[in-house]
C-alpha positions as CSV (number, residue, x, y, z in Angstrom):
1,M,14.1,4.9,-4.6
2,S,12.9,3.6,-7.9
3,E,12.7,5.4,-10.8
4,Y,9.9,4.9,-13.9
5,V,10.7,6.3,-17.3
6,Q,10.9,9.8,-18.2
7,V,8.3,10.9,-20.8
8,V,7.8,13.7,-22.8
9,C,4.2,15.2,-22.1
10,P,1.8,15.0,-25.1
11,D,-1.1,17.0,-23.6
12,A,1.4,19.9,-23.4
13,P,-0.9,22.6,-25.2
14,E,-0.1,23.6,-28.7
15,G,1.1,27.0,-30.1
16,G,2.8,30.1,-27.7
17,D,0.4,28.6,-24.8
18,A,2.7,28.2,-21.5
19,V,3.3,25.3,-19.4
20,S,3.2,25.5,-15.9
21,P,5.0,23.3,-13.9
22,A,2.1,22.5,-11.4
23,A,-0.3,21.7,-13.8
24,L,2.8,19.2,-15.2
25,A,3.2,17.9,-12.0
26,L,-0.3,17.0,-11.6
27,T,-1.0,15.5,-14.8
28,E,2.3,13.2,-14.3
29,W,0.9,12.6,-10.6
30,A,-2.2,11.1,-12.1
31,R,-0.6,8.7,-14.6
32,M,2.4,7.9,-11.7
33,P,2.6,3.5,-11.9
34,I,1.7,3.7,-8.3
35,P,1.4,-0.3,-8.0
36,A,-1.1,-2.0,-5.5
37,P,0.3,-3.1,-2.0
38,V,1.7,-6.6,-2.3
39,V,0.9,-7.9,0.9
40,R,2.3,-10.8,2.6
41,T,1.0,-12.3,5.9
42,A,2.4,-15.1,9.0
43,P,0.7,-17.3,9.0
44,P,0.9,-17.8,5.4
45,R,-2.3,-17.3,3.6
46,R,-2.3,-20.8,2.1
47,R,-2.2,-22.4,5.4
48,G,-4.8,-19.4,7.2
49,G,-5.1,-18.4,10.6
50,L,-6.5,-19.6,14.3
51,V,-9.1,-17.3,16.1
52,G,-7.3,-15.6,19.2
53,L,-3.9,-15.8,17.4
54,P,-2.5,-12.7,15.7
55,E,-2.4,-12.8,12.1
56,W,0.7,-10.4,10.8
57,F,0.9,-8.3,7.9
58,W,3.6,-6.4,5.7
59,V,4.0,-4.9,2.6
60,T,6.4,-6.3,0.1
61,N,6.6,-3.0,-2.3
62,W,7.0,-0.3,0.1
63,H,9.5,2.1,-1.3
64,P,9.4,5.4,-2.8
65,L,9.0,6.0,-6.7
66,S,10.0,9.3,-8.6
67,G,10.4,10.1,-11.9
68,R,10.5,13.4,-14.6
69,V,8.5,14.7,-17.0
70,T,9.2,17.2,-19.9
71,A,6.8,19.3,-21.8
72,R,8.9,21.8,-24.1
73,N,11.2,23.6,-21.9
74,V,9.4,23.0,-18.6
75,W,10.0,19.8,-16.3
76,V,9.0,18.4,-13.1
77,E,10.3,15.9,-11.0
78,V,7.5,13.8,-8.7
79,T,8.0,11.6,-6.0
80,A,5.2,9.2,-4.1
81,R,6.3,7.9,-1.0
82,P,3.7,5.0,0.7
83,R,2.7,7.0,4.0
84,S,0.5,4.3,5.8
85,M,-1.5,1.4,5.5
86,T,-5.2,0.2,6.6
87,I,-6.7,-3.5,7.2
88,A,-10.1,-4.2,7.0
89,P,-10.0,-7.8,8.0
90,G,-13.9,-7.9,6.7
91,A,-16.8,-9.6,8.9
92,G,-17.3,-6.5,11.2
93,E,-13.7,-7.0,12.6
94,P,-12.1,-3.8,13.5
95,V,-10.1,-2.2,11.4
96,V,-6.3,-1.9,11.6
97,R,-4.1,1.2,10.9
98,C,-0.3,1.1,10.3
99,S,2.0,4.0,10.0
100,G,4.5,1.9,8.0
101,P,5.1,-1.5,6.0
102,G,4.3,-3.8,8.6
103,T,7.1,-6.2,9.9
104,A,8.3,-9.2,7.8
105,Y,8.0,-12.6,10.0
106,D,10.9,-14.3,10.6
107,K,10.6,-18.1,10.5
108,S,14.4,-18.8,11.7
109,R,13.4,-16.9,15.1
110,P,11.0,-17.9,17.9
111,A,7.8,-16.5,17.8
112,A,7.9,-15.3,21.4
113,S,11.2,-12.6,20.0
114,Q,9.2,-11.1,17.6
115,R,6.9,-7.8,17.2
116,T,4.9,-6.1,15.0
117,D,2.6,-3.1,15.2
118,C,0.4,-4.1,12.3
119,S,-1.5,-7.5,13.2
120,H,-5.0,-8.5,13.9
121,T,-6.4,-11.0,15.9
122,F,-9.6,-12.2,14.7
123,A,-12.2,-12.8,17.0
124,R,-14.2,-15.6,14.9
125,S,-13.7,-18.2,12.4
126,S,-14.3,-17.7,8.5
127,L,-16.3,-20.8,8.4
128,H,-19.4,-19.3,7.7
129,E,-18.2,-16.4,5.6
130,P,-18.7,-16.7,2.0
131,G,-16.3,-19.1,0.5
132,G,-15.2,-19.9,4.0
133,A,-12.8,-17.2,4.5
134,H,-12.8,-13.3,5.4
135,R,-12.1,-11.0,2.7
136,V,-9.5,-8.9,3.5
137,R,-9.0,-5.4,2.0
138,V,-5.5,-3.9,2.4
139,S,-4.5,-0.3,1.4
140,V,-1.7,2.0,1.0
141,V,-2.0,5.6,1.0
142,W,1.1,7.6,-1.0
143,G,1.9,11.0,-0.2
144,G,3.7,12.8,-3.2
145,T,5.8,16.0,-3.8
146,W,7.1,17.6,-7.0
147,R,9.9,20.2,-7.9
148,G,9.8,21.8,-11.3
149,S,12.7,23.5,-13.4
150,D,11.4,27.1,-12.4
151,G,11.9,26.2,-8.6
152,S,8.6,25.8,-7.7
153,G,7.1,22.6,-5.8
154,G,4.7,21.4,-3.4
155,A,2.7,18.9,-2.3
156,L,0.4,16.6,-4.0
157,P,-3.1,15.1,-3.4
158,P,-3.0,11.7,-1.2
159,L,-3.7,8.7,-3.6
160,D,-5.0,5.2,-2.2
161,R,-4.0,1.8,-3.7
162,S,-5.6,-1.3,-2.6
163,T,-5.6,-5.1,-2.7
164,T,-8.3,-7.6,-1.6
165,F,-8.0,-10.8,-0.8
166,R,-9.3,-14.2,1.0
167,L,-8.1,-15.4,4.3
168,R,-9.1,-18.5,6.0
169,V,-9.3,-18.5,9.6
170,A,-10.1,-21.6,11.5
171,E,-11.3,-22.2,15.3
172,A,-9.2,-24.9,17.7
173,Q,-10.8,-26.5,20.2
174,A,-9.2,-27.9,23.2
175,L,-10.2,-31.0,25.2
176,Y,-9.4,-31.7,28.5
177,G,-9.5,-35.1,30.3
């Protein structure tokens, strides 16, 4: 689990007002440095894919984050965990939903011996798309929990982080003689 810097909350109310752990948790959740997904593909984006063959997607920064914040004598610990991934391949192609980060493609193993639950098979090339590439959007939904110095705790509303990139997909023609 990755941790980030512990901070003292500068937004705590002045004077004798009590600080609520639940409110402090929501403030920290909104500030938590949850990253956009770092996505790899196979075939790699620089080479592009082929119509009719699966394009693998996986996220390399799929790991929980946690942190602690203090305001006066109140503290909360907040933990964020990636929950699911959605791939919108663009150009009217169907959206792919994945329950995890996907599986990294291993170039050292035969393709036939590998499986992933996070791929998309493009039905058409990207030739006629703007820039000659599909515009792919990958989103990761994060869930959060918190616990406070008074023993309270609970779930936090989901957060979404996304990244967009271009992916070239070619169409190969076979000639039989």
